[in-house]
N, CA, C and O atoms as a GROMACS GRO file, in nm:
protein
  648
    1MET      N    1  13.447  19.520  10.443
    1MET     CA    2  13.354  19.603  10.370
    1MET      C    3  13.354  19.566  10.221
    1MET      O    4  13.249  19.564  10.156
    2LYS      N    5  13.473  19.537  10.170
    2LYS     CA    6  13.485  19.500  10.029
    2LYS      C    7  13.410  19.369  10.001
    2LYS      O    8  13.349  19.354   9.896
    3ASN      N    9  13.416  19.275  10.097
    3ASN     CA   10  13.344  19.147  10.081
    3ASN      C   11  13.193  19.168  10.078
    3ASN      O   12  13.123  19.102  10.002
    4ILE      N   13  13.143  19.258  10.160
    4ILE     CA   14  12.999  19.286  10.164
    4ILE      C   15  12.954  19.343  10.030
    4ILE      O   16  12.850  19.305   9.977
    5ALA      N   17  13.033  19.435   9.975
    5ALA     CA   18  13.000  19.494   9.844
    5ALA      C   19  12.997  19.386   9.736
    5ALA      O   20  12.909  19.388   9.650
    6CYS      N   21  13.091  19.294   9.740
    6CYS     CA   22  13.094  19.185   9.641
    6CYS      C   23  12.971  19.096   9.653
    6CYS      O   24  12.911  19.059   9.552
    7VAL      N   25  12.932  19.063   9.777
    7VAL     CA   26  12.816  18.978   9.799
    7VAL      C   27  12.690  19.048   9.750
    7VAL      O   28  12.607  18.986   9.685
    8LEU      N   29  12.674  19.178   9.780
    8LEU     CA   30  12.556  19.252   9.736
    8LEU      C   31  12.550  19.260   9.583
    8LEU      O   32  12.442  19.247   9.525
    9THR      N   33  12.663  19.281   9.520
    9THR     CA   34  12.668  19.285   9.374
    9THR      C   35  12.628  19.150   9.316
    9THR      O   36  12.552  19.144   9.220
   10LEU      N   37  12.679  19.042   9.375
   10LEU     CA   38  12.646  18.908   9.329
   10LEU      C   39  12.497  18.879   9.347
   10LEU      O   40  12.434  18.822   9.258
   11LEU      N   41  12.439  18.919   9.460
   11LEU     CA   42  12.297  18.898   9.484
   11LEU      C   43  12.213  18.977   9.384
   11LEU      O   44  12.114  18.925   9.332
   12ALA      N   45  12.250  19.100   9.356
   12ALA     CA   46  12.176  19.182   9.259
   12ALA      C   47  12.183  19.118   9.121
   12ALA      O   48  12.082  19.110   9.051
   13ALA      N   49  12.300  19.072   9.082
   13ALA     CA   50  12.316  19.008   8.952
   13ALA      C   51  12.236  18.879   8.944
   13ALA      O   52  12.177  18.848   8.840
   14THR      N   53  12.232  18.803   9.052
   14THR     CA   54  12.158  18.678   9.056
   14THR      C   55  12.009  18.704   9.041
   14THR      O   56  11.940  18.629   8.970
   15SER      N   57  11.956  18.809   9.107
   15SER     CA   58  11.813  18.834   9.097
   15SER      C   59  11.776  18.878   8.956
   15SER      O   60  11.666  18.847   8.909
   16VAL      N   61  11.864  18.950   8.888
   16VAL     CA   62  11.836  18.990   8.751
   16VAL      C   63  11.836  18.868   8.660
   16VAL      O   64  11.749  18.855   8.574
   17VAL      N   65  11.931  18.778   8.680
   17VAL     CA   66  11.941  18.659   8.597
   17VAL      C   67  11.822  18.566   8.622
   17VAL      O   68  11.774  18.502   8.528
   18SER      N   69  11.773  18.559   8.747
   18SER     CA   70  11.666  18.466   8.778
   18SER      C   71  11.529  18.517   8.733
   18SER      O   72  11.433  18.439   8.728
   19ALA      N   73  11.518  18.645   8.701
   19ALA     CA   74  11.391  18.698   8.653
   19ALA      C   75  11.360  18.636   8.518
   19ALA      O   76  11.441  18.642   8.426
   20GLU      N   77  11.241  18.576   8.506
   20GLU     CA   78  11.206  18.516   8.379
   20GLU      C   79  11.055  18.507   8.362
   20GLU      O   80  10.978  18.518   8.458
   21VAL      N   81  11.017  18.488   8.239
   21VAL     CA   82  10.877  18.470   8.202
   21VAL      C   83  10.867  18.336   8.132
   21VAL      O   84  10.939  18.309   8.036
   22VAL      N   85  10.777  18.251   8.182
   22VAL     CA   86  10.754  18.120   8.120
   22VAL      C   87  10.614  18.121   8.061
   22VAL      O   88  10.517  18.147   8.132
   23ARG      N   89  10.605  18.093   7.933
   23ARG     CA   90  10.476  18.091   7.864
   23ARG      C   91  10.437  17.946   7.841
   23ARG      O   92  10.508  17.870   7.775
   24HIS      N   93  10.323  17.908   7.896
   24HIS     CA   94  10.274  17.771   7.884
   24HIS      C   95  10.178  17.763   7.764
   24HIS      O   96  10.078  17.834   7.761
   25PRO      N   97  10.208  17.679   7.665
   25PRO     CA   98  10.124  17.670   7.545
   25PRO      C   99   9.989  17.605   7.576
   25PRO      O  100   9.972  17.537   7.677
   26LEU      N  101   9.896  17.627   7.486
   26LEU     CA  102   9.767  17.559   7.497
   26LEU      C  103   9.788  17.408   7.481
   26LEU      O  104   9.884  17.367   7.415
   27PRO      N  105   9.703  17.328   7.539
   27PRO     CA  106   9.720  17.182   7.529
   27PRO      C  107   9.689  17.128   7.389
   27PRO      O  108   9.636  17.199   7.303
   28ASN      N  109   9.724  17.003   7.370
   28ASN     CA  110   9.693  16.927   7.248
   28ASN      C  111   9.753  16.990   7.122
   28ASN      O  112   9.693  16.983   7.014
   29ASN      N  113   9.870  17.050   7.135
   29ASN     CA  114   9.940  17.112   7.022
   29ASN      C  115   9.855  17.214   6.948
   29ASN      O  116   9.867  17.231   6.826
   30SER      N  117   9.768  17.283   7.022
   30SER     CA  118   9.684  17.386   6.962
   30SER      C  119   9.771  17.494   6.899
   30SER      O  120   9.874  17.532   6.954
   31THR      N  121   9.729  17.542   6.784
   31THR     CA  122   9.801  17.651   6.718
   31THR      C  123   9.732  17.786   6.739
   31THR      O  124   9.775  17.886   6.683
   32PHE      N  125   9.626  17.788   6.819
   32PHE     CA  126   9.559  17.915   6.847
   32PHE      C  127   9.660  18.006   6.918
   32PHE      O  128   9.723  17.964   7.014
   33PRO      N  129   9.675  18.131   6.873
   33PRO     CA  130   9.788  18.214   6.917
   33PRO      C  131   9.770  18.286   7.050
   33PRO      O  132   9.777  18.409   7.057
   34ILE      N  133   9.747  18.209   7.157
   34ILE     CA  134   9.752  18.263   7.292
   34ILE      C  135   9.821  18.159   7.379
   34ILE      O  136   9.834  18.043   7.342
   35ALA      N  137   9.866  18.203   7.495
   35ALA     CA  138   9.924  18.110   7.592
   35ALA      C  139   9.813  18.062   7.686
   35ALA      O  140   9.719  18.136   7.715
   36GLN      N  141   9.825  17.938   7.733
   36GLN     CA  142   9.729  17.890   7.832
   36GLN      C  143   9.750  17.965   7.963
   36GLN      O  144   9.655  17.999   8.033
   37ALA      N  145   9.878  17.990   7.994
   37ALA     CA  146   9.914  18.064   8.114
   37ALA      C  147  10.052  18.124   8.094
   37ALA      O  148  10.131  18.075   8.012
   38VAL      N  149  10.080  18.229   8.169
   38VAL     CA  150  10.212  18.290   8.166
   38VAL      C  151  10.258  18.304   8.311
   38VAL      O  152  10.188  18.360   8.395
   39GLU      N  153  10.377  18.254   8.336
   39GLU     CA  154  10.435  18.253   8.470
   39GLU      C  155  10.546  18.358   8.475
   39GLU      O  156  10.638  18.356   8.394
   40VAL      N  157  10.537  18.450   8.572
   40VAL     CA  158  10.634  18.558   8.584
   40VAL      C  159  10.704  18.544   8.719
   40VAL      O  160  10.639  18.540   8.823
   41SER      N  161  10.838  18.537   8.714
   41SER     CA  162  10.911  18.518   8.838
   41SER      C  163  10.914  18.647   8.920
   41SER      O  164  10.886  18.755   8.870
   42ALA      N  165  10.948  18.632   9.047
   42ALA     CA  166  10.947  18.744   9.141
   42ALA      C  167  11.047  18.853   9.104
   42ALA      O  168  11.031  18.967   9.149
   43GLY      N  169  11.148  18.825   9.027
   43GLY     CA  170  11.247  18.926   8.991
   43GLY      C  171  11.207  19.013   8.873
   43GLY      O  172  11.289  19.090   8.823
   44THR      N  173  11.082  19.002   8.828
   44THR     CA  174  11.036  19.075   8.711
   44THR      C  175  10.937  19.184   8.753
   44THR      O  176  10.850  19.159   8.837
   45VAL      N  177  10.949  19.302   8.696
   45VAL     CA  178  10.858  19.412   8.724
   45VAL      C  179  10.738  19.400   8.631
   45VAL      O  180  10.753  19.385   8.510
   46LEU      N  181  10.618  19.407   8.688
   46LEU     CA  182  10.496  19.406   8.607
   46LEU      C  183  10.453  19.550   8.580
   46LEU      O  184  10.458  19.636   8.668
   47VAL      N  185  10.410  19.575   8.456
   47VAL     CA  186  10.364  19.706   8.415
   47VAL      C  187  10.220  19.691   8.367
   47VAL      O  188  10.192  19.615   8.274
   48TYR      N  189  10.128  19.762   8.432
   48TYR     CA  190   9.986  19.757   8.396
   48TYR      C  191   9.959  19.874   8.301
   48TYR      O  192   9.961  19.990   8.342
   49HIS      N  193   9.933  19.842   8.176
   49HIS     CA  194   9.912  19.944   8.073
   49HIS      C  195   9.762  19.968   8.059
   49HIS      O  196   9.684  19.874   8.042
   50SER      N  197   9.722  20.092   8.067
   50SER     CA  198   9.579  20.127   8.052
   50SER      C  199   9.525  20.081   7.918
   50SER      O  200   9.600  20.056   7.824
   51GLY      N  201   9.395  20.072   7.912
   51GLY     CA  202   9.329  20.034   7.787
   51GLY      C  203   9.363  20.132   7.676
   51GLY      O  204   9.374  20.253   7.699
   52THR      N  205   9.378  20.079   7.556
   52THR     CA  206   9.408  20.160   7.439
   52THR      C  207   9.290  20.150   7.343
   52THR      O  208   9.240  20.041   7.314
   53ILE      N  209   9.246  20.265   7.295
   53ILE     CA  210   9.135  20.271   7.201
   53ILE      C  211   9.187  20.315   7.064
   53ILE      O  212   9.299  20.366   7.055
   54PRO      N  213   9.108  20.298   6.959
   54PRO     CA  214   9.155  20.336   6.826
   54PRO      C  215   9.151  20.487   6.806
   54PRO      O  216   9.078  20.559   6.874
   55GLY      N  217   9.231  20.531   6.710
   55GLY     CA  218   9.217  20.666   6.659
   55GLY      C  219   9.123  20.661   6.540
   55GLY      O  220   9.100  20.553   6.486
   56PRO      N  221   9.069  20.774   6.498
   56PRO     CA  222   8.979  20.773   6.382
   56PRO      C  223   9.049  20.724   6.256
   56PRO      O  224   9.163  20.761   6.228
   57ALA      N  225   8.979  20.642   6.179
   57ALA     CA  226   9.031  20.596   6.049
   57ALA      C  227   9.021  20.710   5.948
   57ALA      O  228   9.108  20.726   5.863
   58ASP      N  229   8.913  20.788   5.959
   58ASP     CA  230   8.892  20.904   5.870
   58ASP      C  231   8.834  21.017   5.954
   58ASP      O  232   8.712  21.027   5.970
   59PRO      N  233   8.921  21.104   6.008
   59PRO     CA  234   8.874  21.212   6.096
   59PRO      C  235   8.778  21.310   6.028
   59PRO      O  236   8.710  21.387   6.096
   60ASP      N  237   8.772  21.309   5.895
   60ASP     CA  238   8.683  21.399   5.822
   60ASP      C  239   8.542  21.341   5.805
   60ASP      O  240   8.450  21.412   5.765
   61ALA      N  241   8.526  21.213   5.835
   61ALA     CA  242   8.396  21.148   5.822
   61ALA      C  243   8.307  21.190   5.940
   61ALA      O  244   8.354  21.249   6.037
   62GLU      N  245   8.179  21.158   5.930
   62GLU     CA  246   8.085  21.191   6.037
   62GLU      C  247   8.130  21.121   6.166
   62GLU      O  248   8.151  21.000   6.170
   63ARG      N  249   8.144  21.200   6.272
   63ARG     CA  250   8.192  21.148   6.401
   63ARG      C  251   8.102  21.033   6.448
   63ARG      O  252   7.979  21.045   6.448
   64GLY      N  253   8.165  20.923   6.489
   64GLY     CA  254   8.091  20.808   6.539
   64GLY      C  255   8.046  20.710   6.431
   64GLY      O  256   7.994  20.603   6.463
   65SER      N  257   8.064  20.746   6.306
   65SER     CA  258   8.020  20.658   6.197
   65SER      C  259   8.123  20.549   6.171
   65SER      O  260   8.236  20.554   6.221
   66ARG      N  261   8.083  20.451   6.094
   66ARG     CA  262   8.174  20.342   6.054
   66ARG      C  263   8.291  20.399   5.974
   66ARG      O  264   8.404  20.355   5.991
   67ALA      N  265   8.264  20.497   5.888
   67ALA     CA  266   8.372  20.558   5.810
   67ALA      C  267   8.470  20.631   5.902
   67ALA      O  268   8.590  20.632   5.876
   68PHE      N  269   8.420  20.691   6.009
   68PHE     CA  270   8.505  20.764   6.103
   68PHE      C  271   8.601  20.668   6.175
   68PHE      O  272   8.721  20.694   6.182
   69TRP      N  273   8.547  20.557   6.229
   69TRP     CA  274   8.629  20.465   6.309
   69TRP      C  275   8.686  20.349   6.230
   69TRP      O  276   8.795  20.301   6.262
   70GLY      N  277   8.618  20.302   6.127
   70GLY     CA  278   8.658  20.181   6.056
   70GLY      C  279   8.593  20.059   6.118
   70GLY      O  280   8.525  20.068   6.220
   71ASP      N  281   8.615  19.943   6.055
   71ASP     CA  282   8.559  19.818   6.107
   71ASP      C  283   8.647  19.765   6.219
   71ASP      O  284   8.746  19.828   6.256
   72THR      N  285   8.613  19.649   6.271
   72THR     CA  286   8.688  19.591   6.384
   72THR      C  287   8.835  19.572   6.350
   72THR      O  288   8.921  19.607   6.430
   73GLU      N  289   8.865  19.518   6.233
   73GLU     CA  290   9.005  19.496   6.197
   73GLU      C  291   9.081  19.628   6.189
   73GLU      O  292   9.193  19.637   6.240
   74ALA      N  293   9.023  19.728   6.125
   74ALA     CA  294   9.089  19.859   6.114
   74ALA      C  295   9.110  19.921   6.253
   74ALA      O  296   9.214  19.980   6.280
   75GLN      N  297   9.009  19.907   6.339
   75GLN     CA  298   9.022  19.962   6.475
   75GLN      C  299   9.129  19.887   6.554
   75GLN      O  300   9.206  19.948   6.627
   76ALA      N  301   9.133  19.756   6.539
   76ALA     CA  302   9.237  19.678   6.609
   76ALA      C  303   9.375  19.718   6.558
   76ALA      O  304   9.469  19.729   6.637
   77ASP      N  305   9.389  19.738   6.426
   77ASP     CA  306   9.518  19.784   6.372
   77ASP      C  307   9.558  19.917   6.437
   77ASP      O  308   9.674  19.935   6.476
   78SER      N  309   9.463  20.008   6.448
   78SER     CA  310   9.489  20.137   6.510
   78SER      C  311   9.527  20.121   6.658
   78SER      O  312   9.622  20.184   6.706
   79VAL      N  313   9.453  20.037   6.729
   79VAL     CA  314   9.483  20.012   6.871
   79VAL      C  315   9.625  19.959   6.886
   79VAL      O  316   9.701  20.008   6.969
   80PHE      N  317   9.662  19.859   6.807
   80PHE     CA  318   9.795  19.800   6.821
   80PHE      C  319   9.905  19.899   6.781
   80PHE      O  320  10.012  19.898   6.842
   81ALA      N  321   9.881  19.983   6.683
   81ALA     CA  322   9.980  20.084   6.645
   81ALA      C  323   9.998  20.186   6.759
   81ALA      O  324  10.110  20.224   6.792
   82ARG      N  325   9.887  20.229   6.818
   82ARG     CA  326   9.895  20.325   6.928
   82ARG      C  327   9.958  20.261   7.052
   82ARG      O  328  10.037  20.324   7.123
   83MET      N  329   9.924  20.136   7.076
   83MET     CA  330   9.980  20.064   7.191
   83MET      C  331  10.131  20.044   7.173
   83MET      O  332  10.207  20.061   7.268
   84GLU      N  333  10.173  20.009   7.052
   84GLU     CA  334  10.315  19.988   7.026
   84GLU      C  335  10.394  20.117   7.054
   84GLU      O  336  10.500  20.112   7.116
   85ALA      N  337  10.342  20.230   7.008
   85ALA     CA  338  10.409  20.358   7.032
   85ALA      C  339  10.416  20.389   7.181
   85ALA      O  340  10.519  20.436   7.230
   86SER      N  341  10.309  20.362   7.253
   86SER     CA  342  10.306  20.387   7.397
   86SER      C  343  10.405  20.297   7.471
   86SER      O  344  10.476  20.343   7.560
   87MET      N  345  10.408  20.170   7.433
   87MET     CA  346  10.501  20.076   7.498
   87MET      C  347  10.645  20.113   7.469
   87MET      O  348  10.731  20.104   7.557
   88GLN      N  349  10.674  20.155   7.346
   88GLN     CA  350  10.810  20.196   7.312
   88GLN      C  351  10.855  20.314   7.397
   88GLN      O  352  10.972  20.324   7.434
   89ASN      N  353  10.761  20.404   7.429
   89ASN     CA  354  10.794  20.519   7.514
   89ASN      C  355  10.839  20.478   7.654
   89ASN      O  356  10.910  20.554   7.721
   90ILE      N  357  10.800  20.360   7.698
   90ILE     CA  358  10.842  20.313   7.831
   90ILE      C  359  10.941  20.197   7.821
   90ILE      O  360  10.965  20.126   7.918
   91GLY      N  361  10.996  20.178   7.703
   91GLY     CA  362  11.102  20.079   7.684
   91GLY      C  363  11.055  19.935   7.677
   91GLY      O  364  11.131  19.843   7.710
   92LEU      N  365  10.932  19.913   7.633
   92LEU     CA  366  10.876  19.777   7.623
   92LEU      C  367  10.818  19.755   7.484
   92LEU      O  368  10.810  19.848   7.403
   93GLY      N  369  10.778  19.631   7.457
   93GLY     CA  370  10.720  19.599   7.326
   93GLY      C  371  10.622  19.485   7.337
   93GLY      O  372  10.595  19.434   7.446
   94PHE      N  373  10.567  19.444   7.224
   94PHE     CA  374  10.467  19.337   7.222
   94PHE      C  375  10.522  19.207   7.283
   94PHE      O  376  10.445  19.132   7.344
   95GLY      N  377  10.650  19.181   7.268
   95GLY     CA  378  10.709  19.060   7.325
   95GLY      C  379  10.708  19.056   7.477
   95GLY      O  380  10.728  18.951   7.537
   96ASP      N  381  10.685  19.172   7.539
   96ASP     CA  382  10.681  19.181   7.685
   96ASP      C  383  10.540  19.164   7.742
   96ASP      O  384  10.523  19.159   7.864
   97VAL      N  385  10.439  19.156   7.656
   97VAL     CA  386  10.301  19.142   7.702
   97VAL      C  387  10.281  19.001   7.758
   97VAL      O  388  10.309  18.902   7.691
   98VAL      N  389  10.232  18.994   7.883
   98VAL     CA  390  10.206  18.864   7.944
   98VAL      C  391  10.057  18.837   7.963
   98VAL      O  392  10.017  18.721   7.975
   99LYS      N  393   9.975  18.942   7.965
   99LYS     CA  394   9.829  18.926   7.980
   99LYS      C  395   9.760  19.033   7.899
   99LYS      O  396   9.799  19.150   7.903
  100MET      N  397   9.657  18.995   7.827
  100MET     CA  398   9.581  19.089   7.744
  100MET      C  399   9.433  19.067   7.769
  100MET      O  400   9.385  18.953   7.775
  101THR      N  401   9.361  19.177   7.782
  101THR     CA  402   9.216  19.172   7.787
  101THR      C  403   9.164  19.254   7.671
  101THR      O  404   9.201  19.371   7.654
  102VAL      N  405   9.078  19.193   7.590
  102VAL     CA  406   9.024  19.256   7.470
  102VAL      C  407   8.875  19.280   7.492
  102VAL      O  408   8.802  19.188   7.530
  103PHE      N  409   8.832  19.403   7.468
  103PHE     CA  410   8.692  19.440   7.478
  103PHE      C  411   8.642  19.470   7.336
  103PHE      O  412   8.691  19.561   7.270
  104LEU      N  413   8.545  19.392   7.291
  104LEU     CA  414   8.489  19.409   7.157
  104LEU      C  415   8.340  19.441   7.167
  104LEU      O  416   8.266  19.373   7.238
  105VAL      N  417   8.299  19.545   7.097
  105VAL     CA  418   8.158  19.580   7.089
  105VAL      C  419   8.097  19.503   6.973
  105VAL      O  420   8.163  19.482   6.871
  106GLY      N  421   7.974  19.460   6.988
  106GLY     CA  422   7.905  19.393   6.879
  106GLY      C  423   7.895  19.485   6.758
  106GLY      O  424   7.859  19.602   6.770
  107ASP      N  425   7.926  19.430   6.643
  107ASP     CA  426   7.927  19.507   6.519
  107ASP      C  427   7.785  19.512   6.463
  107ASP      O  428   7.725  19.407   6.437
  108PRO      N  429   7.730  19.632   6.443
  108PRO     CA  430   7.594  19.642   6.387
  108PRO      C  431   7.581  19.572   6.252
  108PRO      O  432   7.473  19.524   6.218
  109GLU      N  433   7.689  19.565   6.175
  109GLU     CA  434   7.684  19.498   6.044
  109GLU      C  435   7.691  19.345   6.057
  109GLU      O  436   7.682  19.274   5.957
  110MET      N  437   7.708  19.296   6.180
  110MET     CA  438   7.710  19.151   6.204
  110MET      C  439   7.599  19.113   6.300
  110MET      O  440   7.615  19.023   6.383
  111ASP      N  441   7.486  19.181   6.289
  111ASP     CA  442   7.370  19.157   6.377
  111ASP      C  443   7.405  19.167   6.525
  111ASP      O  444   7.350  19.095   6.607
  112GLY      N  445   7.497  19.258   6.558
  112GLY     CA  446   7.532  19.282   6.698
  112GLY      C  447   7.631  19.184   6.758
  112GLY      O  448   7.658  19.189   6.878
  113ARG      N  449   7.686  19.094   6.676
  113ARG     CA  450   7.788  19.000   6.727
  113ARG      C  451   7.926  19.065   6.711
  113ARG      O  452   7.950  19.141   6.617
  114MET      N  453   8.015  19.033   6.803
  114MET     CA  454   8.150  19.086   6.790
  114MET      C  455   8.220  19.022   6.670
  114MET      O  456   8.197  18.906   6.638
  115ASP      N  457   8.304  19.100   6.606
  115ASP     CA  458   8.380  19.053   6.490
  115ASP      C  459   8.514  18.997   6.539
  115ASP      O  460   8.618  19.060   6.524
  116PHE      N  461   8.508  18.878   6.596
  116PHE     CA  462   8.628  18.816   6.651
  116PHE      C  463   8.729  18.786   6.541
  116PHE      O  464   8.849  18.804   6.561
  117ALA      N  465   8.682  18.742   6.426
  117ALA     CA  466   8.773  18.712   6.314
  117ALA      C  467   8.846  18.838   6.269
  117ALA      O  468   8.966  18.833   6.241
  118GLY      N  469   8.776  18.950   6.262
  118GLY     CA  470   8.840  19.075   6.224
  118GLY      C  471   8.948  19.115   6.324
  118GLY      O  472   9.056  19.159   6.286
  119PHE      N  473   8.917  19.099   6.453
  119PHE     CA  474   9.017  19.128   6.555
  119PHE      C  475   9.138  19.036   6.540
  119PHE      O  476   9.252  19.082   6.548
  120MET      N  477   9.113  18.907   6.518
  120MET     CA  478   9.222  18.810   6.509
  120MET      C  479   9.313  18.837   6.390
  120MET      O  480   9.434  18.812   6.398
  121ARG      N  481   9.259  18.886   6.279
  121ARG     CA  482   9.344  18.919   6.163
  121ARG      C  483   9.448  19.023   6.203
  121ARG      O  484   9.564  19.014   6.162
  122SER      N  485   9.409  19.120   6.281
  122SER     CA  486   9.503  19.222   6.326
  122SER      C  487   9.598  19.166   6.434
  122SER      O  488   9.719  19.186   6.427
  123TYR      N  489   9.542  19.097   6.531
  123TYR     CA  490   9.620  19.041   6.643
  123TYR      C  491   9.734  18.953   6.593
  123TYR      O  492   9.846  18.962   6.643
  124THR      N  493   9.706  18.867   6.494
  124THR     CA  494   9.807  18.772   6.448
  124THR      C  495   9.917  18.837   6.364
  124THR      O  496  10.014  18.771   6.328
  125ARG      N  497   9.904  18.963   6.334
  125ARG     CA  498  10.014  19.037   6.271
  125ARG      C  499  10.115  19.084   6.376
  125ARG      O  500  10.225  19.127   6.341
  126HIS      N  501  10.078  19.076   6.504
  126HIS     CA  502  10.164  19.125   6.612
  126HIS      C  503  10.206  19.018   6.712
  126HIS      O  504  10.306  19.034   6.782
  127PHE      N  505  10.132  18.909   6.720
  127PHE     CA  506  10.159  18.804   6.819
  127PHE      C  507  10.163  18.669   6.750
  127PHE      O  508  10.081  18.638   6.664
  128GLY      N  509  10.262  18.587   6.790
  128GLY     CA  510  10.275  18.454   6.733
  128GLY      C  511  10.339  18.453   6.596
  128GLY      O  512  10.324  18.358   6.519
  129THR      N  513  10.410  18.559   6.565
  129THR     CA  514  10.479  18.567   6.436
  129THR      C  515  10.622  18.518   6.454
  129THR      O  516  10.669  18.500   6.567
  130GLU      N  517  10.691  18.498   6.345
  130GLU     CA  518  10.832  18.459   6.353
  130GLU      C  519  10.913  18.571   6.420
  130GLU      O  520  11.003  18.544   6.500
  131ALA      N  521  10.880  18.695   6.388
  131ALA     CA  522  10.953  18.809   6.445
  131ALA      C  523  10.916  18.832   6.592
  131ALA      O  524  10.999  18.880   6.668
  132GLN      N  525  10.794  18.798   6.632
  132GLN     CA  526  10.748  18.820   6.770
  132GLN      C  527  10.664  18.700   6.812
  132GLN      O  528  10.542  18.704   6.804
  133PRO      N  529  10.731  18.592   6.858
  133PRO     CA  530  10.660  18.468   6.890
  133PRO      C  531  10.596  18.463   7.029
  133PRO      O  532  10.520  18.370   7.058
  134ASN      N  533  10.624  18.560   7.115
  134ASN     CA  534  10.574  18.554   7.253
  134ASN      C  535  10.423  18.574   7.257
  134ASN      O  536  10.371  18.675   7.210
  135LEU      N  537  10.353  18.476   7.314
  135LEU     CA  538  10.207  18.481   7.322
  135LEU      C  539  10.163  18.516   7.464
  135LEU      O  540  10.216  18.459   7.560
  136PRO      N  541  10.068  18.607   7.478
  136PRO     CA  542  10.017  18.638   7.611
  136PRO      C  543   9.902  18.546   7.650
  136PRO      O  544   9.840  18.484   7.564
  137ALA      N  545   9.875  18.538   7.780
  137ALA     CA  546   9.747  18.484   7.824
  137ALA      C  547   9.646  18.591   7.783
  137ALA      O  548   9.675  18.710   7.794
  138ARG      N  549   9.528  18.551   7.737
  138ARG     CA  550   9.437  18.651   7.681
  138ARG      C  551   9.292  18.615   7.703
  138ARG      O  552   9.255  18.498   7.698
  139SER      N  553   9.211  18.717   7.726
  139SER     CA  554   9.066  18.703   7.729
  139SER      C  555   9.008  18.802   7.631
  139SER      O  556   9.059  18.913   7.617
  140ALA      N  557   8.901  18.764   7.562
  140ALA     CA  558   8.830  18.854   7.473
  140ALA      C  559   8.682  18.847   7.508
  140ALA      O  560   8.624  18.739   7.513
  141VAL      N  561   8.624  18.962   7.533
  141VAL     CA  562   8.484  18.966   7.574
  141VAL      C  563   8.406  19.067   7.491
  141VAL      O  564   8.461  19.167   7.444
  142GLN      N  565   8.278  19.039   7.473
  142GLN     CA  566   8.192  19.136   7.407
  142GLN      C  567   8.131  19.224   7.515
  142GLN      O  568   8.082  19.176   7.617
  143VAL      N  569   8.134  19.356   7.490
  143VAL     CA  570   8.080  19.453   7.583
  143VAL      C  571   7.970  19.534   7.512
  143VAL      O  572   7.962  19.536   7.389
  144ALA      N  573   7.887  19.600   7.591
  144ALA     CA  574   7.777  19.677   7.535
  144ALA      C  575   7.825  19.802   7.463
  144ALA      O  576   7.763  19.844   7.365
  145GLY      N  577   7.932  19.862   7.510
  145GLY     CA  578   7.980  19.984   7.447
  145GLY      C  579   8.113  20.027   7.505
  145GLY      O  580   8.157  19.978   7.609
  146LEU      N  581   8.177  20.120   7.434
  146LEU     CA  582   8.304  20.176   7.480
  146LEU      C  583   8.287  20.327   7.497
  146LEU      O  584   8.174  20.376   7.498
  147ALA      N  585   8.396  20.400   7.511
  147ALA     CA  586   8.393  20.541   7.547
  147ALA      C  587   8.323  20.631   7.445
  147ALA      O  588   8.267  20.734   7.483
  148ALA      N  589   8.324  20.594   7.319
  148ALA     CA  590   8.263  20.678   7.216
  148ALA      C  591   8.178  20.593   7.123
  148ALA      O  592   8.213  20.478   7.094
  149PRO      N  593   8.068  20.648   7.075
  149PRO     CA  594   7.985  20.574   6.980
  149PRO      C  595   8.066  20.535   6.856
  149PRO      O  596   8.142  20.615   6.802
  150GLY      N  597   8.048  20.410   6.813
  150GLY     CA  598   8.117  20.360   6.695
  150GLY      C  599   8.247  20.288   6.724
  150GLY      O  600   8.298  20.216   6.638
  151MET      N  601   8.303  20.307   6.843
  151MET     CA  602   8.424  20.232   6.880
  151MET      C  603   8.386  20.086   6.900
  151MET      O  604   8.285  20.055   6.963
  152LEU      N  605   8.469  19.997   6.845
  152LEU     CA  606   8.443  19.854   6.855
  152LEU      C  607   8.550  19.779   6.931
  152LEU      O  608   8.529  19.664   6.969
  153VAL      N  609   8.669  19.842   6.956
  153VAL     CA  610   8.783  19.769   7.014
  153VAL      C  611   8.853  19.853   7.120
  153VAL      O  612   8.881  19.971   7.100
  154GLU      N  613   8.881  19.790   7.232
  154GLU     CA  614   8.973  19.844   7.333
  154GLU      C  615   9.055  19.727   7.385
  154GLU      O  616   9.002  19.618   7.405
  155VAL      N  617   9.183  19.750   7.408
  155VAL     CA  618   9.274  19.645   7.455
  155VAL      C  619   9.355  19.699   7.571
  155VAL      O  620   9.410  19.809   7.565
  156GLU      N  621   9.362  19.620   7.678
  156GLU     CA  622   9.452  19.655   7.789
  156GLU      C  623   9.548  19.538   7.810
  156GLU      O  624   9.512  19.423   7.786
  157VAL      N  625   9.668  19.569   7.855
  157VAL     CA  626   9.770  19.465   7.872
  157VAL      C  627   9.846  19.482   8.002
  157VAL      O  628   9.852  19.590   8.060
  158VAL      N  629   9.904  19.370   8.045
  158VAL     CA  630  10.003  19.368   8.151
  158VAL      C  631  10.131  19.322   8.086
  158VAL      O  632  10.133  19.223   8.012
  159LEU      N  633  10.240  19.394   8.114
  159LEU     CA  634  10.370  19.362   8.056
  159LEU      C  635  10.467  19.324   8.166
  159LEU      O  636  10.451  19.365   8.281
  160ALA      N  637  10.567  19.244   8.131
  160ALA     CA  638  10.672  19.206   8.225
  160ALA      C  639  10.802  19.269   8.178
  160ALA      O  640  10.851  19.242   8.068
  161ARG      N  641  10.858  19.354   8.264
  161ARG     CA  642  10.986  19.416   8.231
  161ARG      C  643  11.097  19.328   8.288
  161ARG      O  644  11.110  19.315   8.410
  162PRO      N  645  11.178  19.268   8.199
  162PRO     CA  646  11.284  19.180   8.248
  162PRO      C  647  11.386  19.256   8.333
  162PRO      O  648  11.482  19.197   8.383
   0.00000   0.00000   0.00000
């Protein structure tokens, strides 16, 4: 019986050690801050985090206005701050993100085009930094609208719990 317990303990320890995430960089030494692909081993738990939307930049401003929500960069900052707090509540962080989907609404001040540069200014403060170098596989798409008028950014992620 003692031998069986030892074998089970060894197997459990081995599966924990073998759990890993491999991030494959973009080809041609690209410095764009996303992974081409992320490989997650079978010993890792995946966590699907619901989409996160921004909080109001100025709750006293007219609801739905640019002043209420802020521009794309301000909304992305809000999304990442809210997402970070949510992930911390479940014991995870930005370094655990393996897949990200970004939904951007066309900015009326940019003739209806999404403000990808504004989003990227916020994104690069959280991903691909010296403090947090782990890059997720990522898609960014322009959508017609989000849950509330004036919202420009929503982000959903999949995380790997080691």
